[in-house]
DRENTORKOL-3810 file (N, C-alpha, C; in nm, 4 decimals):
REM DRENTORKOL-3810
@n.u->3.2226; n.v->0.3618; n.w->1.8284; ca.u->3.1113; ca.v->0.4538; ca.w->1.8330; c.u->3.0673; c.v->0.4947; c.w->1.6934
@n.u->3.1645; n.v->0.5188; n.w->1.6056; ca.u->3.1341; ca.v->0.5588; ca.w->1.4681; c.u->3.0680; c.v->0.4443; c.w->1.3915
@n.u->3.1095; n.v->0.3217; n.w->1.4186; ca.u->3.0496; ca.v->0.2054; ca.w->1.3517; c.u->2.9031; c.v->0.1910; c.w->1.3932
@n.u->2.8746; n.v->0.2152; n.w->1.5198; ca.u->2.7367; ca.v->0.2082; ca.w->1.5683; c.u->2.6499; c.v->0.3124; c.w->1.4986
@n.u->2.7017; n.v->0.4321; n.w->1.4808; ca.u->2.6274; ca.v->0.5367; ca.w->1.4107; c.u->2.6043; c.v->0.5009; c.w->1.2646
@n.u->2.7019; n.v->0.4401; n.w->1.2017; ca.u->2.6873; ca.v->0.3979; ca.w->1.0627; c.u->2.5810; c.v->0.2890; c.w->1.0508
@n.u->2.5828; n.v->0.1941; n.w->1.1430; ca.u->2.4830; ca.v->0.0867; ca.w->1.1423; c.u->2.3430; c.v->0.1445; c.w->1.1649
@n.u->2.3305; n.v->0.2356; n.w->1.2600; ca.u->2.2010; ca.v->0.3000; ca.w->1.2840; c.u->2.1538; c.v->0.3794; c.w->1.1623
@n.u->2.2444; n.v->0.4457; n.w->1.0937; ca.u->2.2081; ca.v->0.5218; ca.w->0.9735; c.u->2.1606; c.v->0.4285; c.w->0.8624
@n.u->2.2246; n.v->0.3142; n.w->0.8482; ca.u->2.1841; ca.v->0.2173; ca.w->0.7455; c.u->2.0466; c.v->0.1602; c.w->0.7783
@n.u->2.0252; n.v->0.1251; n.w->0.9041; ca.u->1.8940; ca.v->0.0726; ca.w->0.9454; c.u->1.7856; c.v->0.1782; c.w->0.9240
@n.u->1.8147; n.v->0.3016; n.w->0.9597; ca.u->1.7177; ca.v->0.4097; ca.w->0.9397; c.u->1.6895; c.v->0.4327; c.w->0.7922
@n.u->1.7920; n.v->0.4222; n.w->0.7091; ca.u->1.7742; ca.v->0.4401; ca.w->0.5648; c.u->1.6891; c.v->0.3283; c.w->0.5053
@n.u->1.6973; n.v->0.2113; n.w->0.5621; ca.u->1.6167; ca.v->0.0989; ca.w->0.5135; c.u->1.4725; c.v->0.1108; c.w->0.5626
@n.u->1.4532; n.v->0.1479; n.w->0.6882; ca.u->1.3192; ca.v->0.1520; ca.w->0.7470; c.u->1.2404; c.v->0.2782; c.w->0.7133
@n.u->1.3067; n.v->0.3875; n.w->0.6854; ca.u->1.2367; ca.v->0.5140; ca.w->0.6614; c.u->1.1372; c.v->0.5072; c.w->0.5458
@n.u->1.1704; n.v->0.4500; n.w->0.4307; ca.u->1.0704; ca.v->0.4422; ca.w->0.3233; c.u->0.9499; c.v->0.3553; c.w->0.3594
@n.u->0.9737; n.v->0.2474; n.w->0.4350; ca.u->0.8622; ca.v->0.1617; ca.w->0.4765; c.u->0.7684; c.v->0.2351; c.w->0.5721
@n.u->0.8252; n.v->0.3064; n.w->0.6675; ca.u->0.7445; ca.v->0.3824; ca.w->0.7623; c.u->0.6705; c.v->0.4945; c.w->0.6905
@n.u->0.7358; n.v->0.5606; n.w->0.5978; ca.u->0.6715; ca.v->0.6688; ca.w->0.5221; c.u->0.5550; c.v->0.6148; c.w->0.4400
@n.u->0.5714; n.v->0.4995; n.w->0.3794; ca.u->0.4634; ca.v->0.4391; ca.w->0.3006; c.u->0.3475; c.v->0.3985; c.w->0.3901
@n.u->0.3762; n.v->0.3425; n.w->0.5070; ca.u->0.2703; ca.v->0.3043; ca.w->0.6001; c.u->0.1923; c.v->0.4277; c.w->0.6463
@n.u->0.2603; n.v->0.5372; n.w->0.6719; ca.u->0.1940; ca.v->0.6615; ca.w->0.7113; c.u->0.1082; c.v->0.7144; c.w->0.5968
@n.u->0.1599; n.v->0.7075; n.w->0.4760; ca.u->0.0842; ca.v->0.7542; ca.w->0.3585; c.u->-0.0455; c.v->0.6760; c.w->0.3423
@n.u->-0.0392; n.v->0.5446; n.w->0.3576; ca.u->-0.1588; ca.v->0.4629; ca.w->0.3430; c.u->-0.2549; c.v->0.4840; c.w->0.4595
@n.u->-0.2035; n.v->0.5071; n.w->0.5800; ca.u->-0.2911; ca.v->0.5354; ca.w->0.6939; c.u->-0.3675; c.v->0.6655; c.w->0.6711
@n.u->-0.3009; n.v->0.7639; n.w->0.6162; ca.u->-0.3682; ca.v->0.8909; ca.w->0.5848; c.u->-0.4725; c.v->0.8686; c.w->0.4768
@n.u->-0.4404; n.v->0.7878; n.w->0.3784; ca.u->-0.5350; ca.v->0.7580; ca.w->0.2711; c.u->-0.6591; c.v->0.6879; c.w->0.3254
@n.u->-0.6394; n.v->0.5929; n.w->0.4165; ca.u->-0.7552; ca.v->0.5248; ca.w->0.4769; c.u->-0.8401; c.v->0.6221; c.w->0.5572
@n.u->-0.7748; n.v->0.7120; n.w->0.6303; ca.u->-0.8498; ca.v->0.8107; ca.w->0.7085; c.u->-0.9291; c.v->0.9038; c.w->0.6174
@n.u->-0.8723; n.v->0.9381; n.w->0.5037; ca.u->-0.9434; ca.v->1.0239; ca.w->0.4079; c.u->-1.0648; c.v->0.9532; c.w->0.3505
@n.u->-1.0596; n.v->0.8209; n.w->0.3360; ca.u->-1.1767; ca.v->0.7452; ca.w->0.2911; c.u->-1.2894; c.v->0.7571; c.w->0.3925
@n.u->-1.2549; n.v->0.7442; n.w->0.5215; ca.u->-1.3562; ca.v->0.7594; ca.w->0.6254; c.u->-1.4152; c.v->0.9005; c.w->0.6236
@n.u->-1.3295; n.v->0.9998; n.w->0.6063; ca.u->-1.3783; ca.v->1.1378; ca.w->0.6012; c.u->-1.4656; c.v->1.1619; c.w->0.4785
@n.u->-1.4321; n.v->1.1015; n.w->0.3663; ca.u->-1.5147; ca.v->1.1144; ca.w->0.2463; c.u->-1.6508; c.v->1.0500; c.w->0.2681
@n.u->-1.6531; n.v->0.9350; n.w->0.3355; ca.u->-1.7811; ca.v->0.8709; ca.w->0.3671; c.u->-1.8660; c.v->0.9601; c.w->0.4569
@n.u->-1.8031; n.v->1.0189; n.w->0.5591; ca.u->-1.8762; ca.v->1.1067; ca.w->0.6502; c.u->-1.9272; c.v->1.2308; c.w->0.5777
@n.u->-1.8460; n.v->1.2861; n.w->0.4882; ca.u->-1.8893; ca.v->1.4035; ca.w->0.4126; c.u->-2.0051; c.v->1.3687; c.w->0.3196
@n.u->-1.9996; n.v->1.2538; n.w->0.2572; ca.u->-2.1085; ca.v->1.2098; ca.w->0.1706; c.u->-2.2364; c.v->1.1875; c.w->0.2487
@n.u->-2.2235; n.v->1.1297; n.w->0.3676; ca.u->-2.3411; ca.v->1.1082; ca.w->0.4514; c.u->-2.3997; c.v->1.2410; c.w->0.4980
@n.u->-2.3147; n.v->1.3354; n.w->0.5285; ca.u->-2.3618; ca.v->1.4673; ca.w->0.5708; c.u->-2.4299; c.v->1.5397; c.w->0.4553
@n.u->-2.3730; n.v->1.5293; n.w->0.3374; ca.u->-2.4273; ca.v->1.5965; ca.w->0.2203; c.u->-2.5602; c.v->1.5355; c.w->0.1769
@n.u->-2.5672; n.v->1.4037; n.w->0.1741; ca.u->-2.6894; ca.v->1.3376; ca.w->0.1281; c.u->-2.7931; c.v->1.3225; c.w->0.2391
@n.u->-2.7488; n.v->1.3309; n.w->0.3629; ca.u->-2.8344; ca.v->1.3119; ca.w->0.4814; c.u->-2.8996; c.v->1.1742; c.w->0.4835
@n.u->-2.8339; n.v->1.0794; n.w->0.4183; ca.u->-2.8864; ca.v->0.9430; ca.w->0.4155; c.u->-2.7701; c.v->0.8431; c.w->0.4172
@n.u->-2.7062; n.v->0.8263; n.w->0.5340; ca.u->-2.5897; ca.v->0.7374; ca.w->0.5405; c.u->-2.6228; c.v->0.5913; c.w->0.5107
@n.u->-2.7472; n.v->0.5506; n.w->0.5365; ca.u->-2.7845; ca.v->0.4113; ca.w->0.5092; c.u->-2.7777; c.v->0.3820; c.w->0.3591
@n.u->-2.8165; n.v->0.4778; n.w->0.2766; ca.u->-2.8084; ca.v->0.4589; ca.w->0.1308; c.u->-2.6631; c.v->0.4427; c.w->0.0870
@n.u->-2.5736; n.v->0.5196; n.w->0.1466; ca.u->-2.4314; ca.v->0.5052; ca.w->0.1139; c.u->-2.3776; c.v->0.3703; c.w->0.1597
@n.u->-2.4232; n.v->0.3243; n.w->0.2750; ca.u->-2.3796; ca.v->0.1934; ca.w->0.3249; c.u->-2.4280; c.v->0.0824; c.w->0.2320
@n.u->-2.5521; n.v->0.0914; n.w->0.1854; ca.u->-2.6034; ca.v->-0.0096; ca.w->0.0915; c.u->-2.5273; c.v->-0.0060; c.w->-0.0408
@n.u->-2.4920; n.v->0.1145; n.w->-0.0861; ca.u->-2.4150; ca.v->0.1260; ca.w->-0.2102; c.u->-2.2772; c.v->0.0609; c.w->-0.1942
@n.u->-2.2136; n.v->0.0829; n.w->-0.0794; ca.u->-2.0841; ca.v->0.0186; ca.w->-0.0548; c.u->-2.0980; c.v->-0.1328; c.w->-0.0494
@n.u->-2.2077; n.v->-0.1828; n.w->0.0080; ca.u->-2.2302; ca.v->-0.3278; ca.w->0.0116; c.u->-2.2417; c.v->-0.3833; c.w->-0.1295
@n.u->-2.3142; n.v->-0.3123; n.w->-0.2161; ca.u->-2.3298; ca.v->-0.3592; ca.w->-0.3540; c.u->-2.1959; c.v->-0.3600; c.w->-0.4270
@n.u->-2.1158; n.v->-0.2566; n.w->-0.4047; ca.u->-1.9840; ca.v->-0.2515; ca.w->-0.4678; c.u->-1.8965; c.v->-0.3662; c.w->-0.4173
@n.u->-1.9035; n.v->-0.3940; n.w->-0.2874; ca.u->-1.8204; ca.v->-0.4996; ca.w->-0.2283; c.u->-1.8648; c.v->-0.6383; c.w->-0.2722
@n.u->-1.9927; n.v->-0.6560; n.w->-0.3045; ca.u->-2.0428; ca.v->-0.7885; ca.w->-0.3434; c.u->-2.0149; c.v->-0.8218; c.w->-0.4891
@n.u->-1.9584; n.v->-0.7306; n.w->-0.5656; ca.u->-1.9291; ca.v->-0.7566; ca.w->-0.7061; c.u->-1.8270; c.v->-0.8702; c.w->-0.7159
@n.u->-1.8647; n.v->-0.9836; n.w->-0.7754; ca.u->-1.7738; ca.v->-1.0990; ca.w->-0.7775; c.u->-1.6661; c.v->-1.0915; c.w->-0.8857
@n.u->-1.6839; n.v->-1.0054; n.w->-0.9833; ca.u->-1.5887; ca.v->-0.9996; ca.w->-1.0943; c.u->-1.4621; c.v->-0.9259; c.w->-1.0539
@n.u->-1.3466; n.v->-0.9873; n.w->-1.0766; ca.u->-1.2213; ca.v->-0.9161; ca.w->-1.0459; c.u->-1.1980; c.v->-0.8034; c.w->-1.1467
@n.u->-1.1364; n.v->-0.6990; n.w->-1.1022; ca.u->-1.1055; ca.v->-0.5868; ca.w->-1.1897; c.u->-0.9738; c.v->-0.6157; c.w->-1.2604
@n.u->-0.9785; n.v->-0.6221; n.w->-1.3904; ca.u->-0.8596; ca.v->-0.6600; ca.w->-1.4670; c.u->-0.7581; c.v->-0.5469; c.w->-1.4761
@n.u->-0.8055; n.v->-0.4232; n.w->-1.4776; ca.u->-0.7150; ca.v->-0.3099; ca.w->-1.4955; c.u->-0.6572; c.v->-0.2590; c.w->-1.3639
@n.u->-0.7017; n.v->-0.3134; n.w->-1.2530; ca.u->-0.6568; ca.v->-0.2640; ca.w->-1.1225; c.u->-0.5179; c.v->-0.3179; c.w->-1.0894
@n.u->-0.4372; n.v->-0.2305; n.w->-1.0336; ca.u->-0.3074; ca.v->-0.2706; ca.w->-0.9806; c.u->-0.2769; c.v->-0.1787; c.w->-0.8622
@n.u->-0.1645; n.v->-0.1988; n.w->-0.7991; ca.u->-0.1319; ca.v->-0.1196; ca.w->-0.6805; c.u->-0.1173; c.v->0.0285; c.w->-0.7113
@n.u->-0.0809; n.v->0.0626; n.w->-0.8330; ca.u->-0.0633; ca.v->0.2029; ca.w->-0.8695; c.u->-0.1967; c.v->0.2745; c.w->-0.8874
@n.u->-0.3027; n.v->0.2005; n.w->-0.9224; ca.u->-0.4330; ca.v->0.2636; ca.w->-0.9457; c.u->-0.5360; c.v->0.2281; c.w->-0.8393
@n.u->-0.4978; n.v->0.1538; n.w->-0.7370; ca.u->-0.5930; ca.v->0.1072; ca.w->-0.6356; c.u->-0.6598; c.v->0.2230; c.w->-0.5621
@n.u->-0.5903; n.v->0.3331; n.w->-0.5425; ca.u->-0.6463; ca.v->0.4454; ca.w->-0.4680; c.u->-0.7575; c.v->0.5170; c.w->-0.5433
@n.u->-0.7769; n.v->0.4866; n.w->-0.6705; ca.u->-0.8793; ca.v->0.5524; ca.w->-0.7510; c.u->-1.0156; c.v->0.4843; c.w->-0.7409
@n.u->-1.0237; n.v->0.3700; n.w->-0.6752; ca.u->-1.1472; ca.v->0.2931; ca.w->-0.6668; c.u->-1.2208; c.v->0.3216; c.w->-0.5362
@n.u->-1.3534; n.v->0.2935; n.w->-0.5358; ca.u->-1.4350; ca.v->0.3144; ca.w->-0.4168; c.u->-1.4024; c.v->0.2125; c.w->-0.3087
@n.u->-1.3758; n.v->0.0910; n.w->-0.3471; ca.u->-1.3343; ca.v->-0.0116; ca.w->-0.2521; c.u->-1.2054; c.v->-0.0736; c.w->-0.3055
@n.u->-1.1380; n.v->-0.1473; n.w->-0.2213; ca.u->-1.0084; ca.v->-0.2034; ca.w->-0.2576; c.u->-1.0241; c.v->-0.3030; c.w->-0.3720
@n.u->-0.9686; n.v->-0.2751; n.w->-0.4893; ca.u->-0.9821; ca.v->-0.3685; ca.w->-0.6010; c.u->-0.8911; c.v->-0.4907; c.w->-0.5883
@n.u->-0.7977; n.v->-0.4864; n.w->-0.4982; ca.u->-0.7027; ca.v->-0.5966; ca.w->-0.4791; c.u->-0.7463; c.v->-0.6771; c.w->-0.3574
@n.u->-0.8520; n.v->-0.7518; n.w->-0.3708; ca.u->-0.9143; ca.v->-0.8208; ca.w->-0.2576; c.u->-0.8427; c.v->-0.9474; c.w->-0.2149
@n.u->-0.7559; n.v->-0.9990; n.w->-0.2968; ca.u->-0.6960; ca.v->-1.1286; ca.w->-0.2675; c.u->-0.5885; c.v->-1.1241; c.w->-0.1602
@n.u->-0.5553; n.v->-1.0056; n.w->-0.1110; ca.u->-0.4544; ca.v->-0.9931; ca.w->-0.0057; c.u->-0.5265; c.v->-0.9740; c.w->0.1269
@n.u->-0.5144; n.v->-1.0708; n.w->0.2189; ca.u->-0.5918; ca.v->-1.0621; ca.w->0.3403; c.u->-0.5136; c.v->-1.0574; c.w->0.4701
@n.u->-0.3834; n.v->-1.0664; n.w->0.4683; ca.u->-0.3090; ca.v->-1.0709; ca.w->0.5929; c.u->-0.2982; c.v->-0.9321; c.w->0.6566
@n.u->-0.2582; n.v->-0.9282; n.w->0.7826; ca.u->-0.2450; ca.v->-0.8011; ca.w->0.8548; c.u->-0.1436; c.v->-0.7095; c.w->0.7879
@n.u->-0.0312; n.v->-0.7673; n.w->0.7468; ca.u->0.0717; ca.v->-0.6851; ca.w->0.6839; c.u->0.0225; c.v->-0.6233; c.w->0.5534
@n.u->-0.0517; n.v->-0.6997; n.w->0.4751; ca.u->-0.1060; ca.v->-0.6439; ca.w->0.3520; c.u->-0.2107; c.v->-0.5382; c.w->0.3824
@n.u->-0.2902; n.v->-0.5587; n.w->0.4860; ca.u->-0.3911; ca.v->-0.4588; ca.w->0.5234; c.u->-0.3259; c.v->-0.3305; c.w->0.5726
@n.u->-0.2090; n.v->-0.3406; n.w->0.6320; ca.u->-0.1392; ca.v->-0.2214; ca.w->0.6792; c.u->-0.0959; c.v->-0.1337; c.w->0.5621
@n.u->-0.0702; n.v->-0.1953; n.w->0.4482; ca.u->-0.0256; ca.v->-0.1209; ca.w->0.3317; c.u->-0.1371; c.v->-0.1006; c.w->0.2290
@n.u->-0.2628; n.v->-0.1243; n.w->0.2675; ca.u->-0.3753; ca.v->-0.0972; ca.w->0.1782; c.u->-0.4048; c.v->0.0513; c.w->0.1762
@n.u->-0.4493; n.v->0.0990; n.w->0.0608; ca.u->-0.4885; ca.v->0.2395; ca.w->0.0511; c.u->-0.6344; c.v->0.2596; c.w->0.0894
@n.u->-0.7104; n.v->0.1506; n.w->0.1044; ca.u->-0.8511; ca.v->0.1579; ca.w->0.1416; c.u->-0.8737; c.v->0.0848; c.w->0.2746
@n.u->-0.9609; n.v->0.1395; n.w->0.3590; ca.u->-0.9988; ca.v->0.0648; ca.w->0.4795; c.u->-1.0924; c.v->-0.0491; c.w->0.4394
@n.u->-1.1108; n.v->-0.1477; n.w->0.5260; ca.u->-1.2035; ca.v->-0.2563; ca.w->0.4938; c.u->-1.3452; c.v->-0.2012; c.w->0.4728
@n.u->-1.4136; n.v->-0.2531; n.w->0.3713; ca.u->-1.5486; ca.v->-0.2059; ca.w->0.3389; c.u->-1.6428; c.v->-0.2298; c.w->0.4562
@n.u->-1.6243; n.v->-0.3412; n.w->0.5265; ca.u->-1.7110; ca.v->-0.3713; ca.w->0.6407; c.u->-1.7007; c.v->-0.2618; c.w->0.7467
@n.u->-1.5797; n.v->-0.2131; n.w->0.7694; ca.u->-1.5593; ca.v->-0.1060; ca.w->0.8678; c.u->-1.6229; c.v->0.0241; c.w->0.8199
@n.u->-1.6110; n.v->0.0541; n.w->0.6919; ca.u->-1.6730; ca.v->0.1748; ca.w->0.6375; c.u->-1.8245; c.v->0.1681; c.w->0.6502
@n.u->-1.8814; n.v->0.0505; n.w->0.6219; ca.u->-2.0266; ca.v->0.0339; ca.w->0.6332; c.u->-2.0702; c.v->0.0480; c.w->0.7786
@n.u->-1.9946; n.v->-0.0110; n.w->0.8701; ca.u->-2.0297; ca.v->-0.0011; ca.w->1.0122; c.u->-2.0262; c.v->0.1454; c.w->1.0586
@n.u->-1.9264; n.v->0.2202; n.w->1.0139; ca.u->-1.9193; ca.v->0.3617; ca.w->1.0529; c.u->-2.0330; c.v->0.4423; c.w->0.9944
@n.u->-2.0700; n.v->0.4129; n.w->0.8708; ca.u->-2.1823; ca.v->0.4842; ca.w->0.8107; c.u->-2.3123; c.v->0.4527; c.w->0.8828
@n.u->-2.3315; n.v->0.3289; n.w->0.9213; ca.u->-2.4561; ca.v->0.2907; ca.w->0.9897; c.u->-2.4605; c.v->0.3433; c.w->1.1331
@n.u->-2.3465; n.v->0.3767; n.w->1.1893; ca.u->-2.3463; ca.v->0.4303; ca.w->1.3253; c.u->-2.3743; c.v->0.5793; c.w->1.3295
@n.u->-2.3839; n.v->0.6437; n.w->1.2132; ca.u->-2.4109; ca.v->0.7880; ca.w->1.2088; c.u->-2.5567; c.v->0.8177; c.w->1.2360
END
C-alpha cells in the first residue's frame, strides 16, 4: 500500500508542473480573447481590429528576437513554426484565425 502511494506521489510530482503550465497558457489564451473583445467594445469597430490582426498574421518575416520566454508580449504568436496539437496546447496565444472569427462575429 505504501509503495502504491509513493508511485502515485511520484507520478503526481511529474504531471503537476505540466498541468499547471497548460492551465497557465489556457488562461493566457482566454485573456487574449477578452482583450480583443475589450478593444472591439472600446473602438466600436471590431472589423478594423480583425483586419489589423490579418495584417499582423500575414507578415512573412520571422521575428529574430522572439523566443518562448517573450512570446506572450506579442500580438500574435511569433513562434509560428510549431503546428501540432500538443504545441498548440502550450501556446500562449490562440490561433489568429480564431481571434479574427470571434471579432467578426461581434
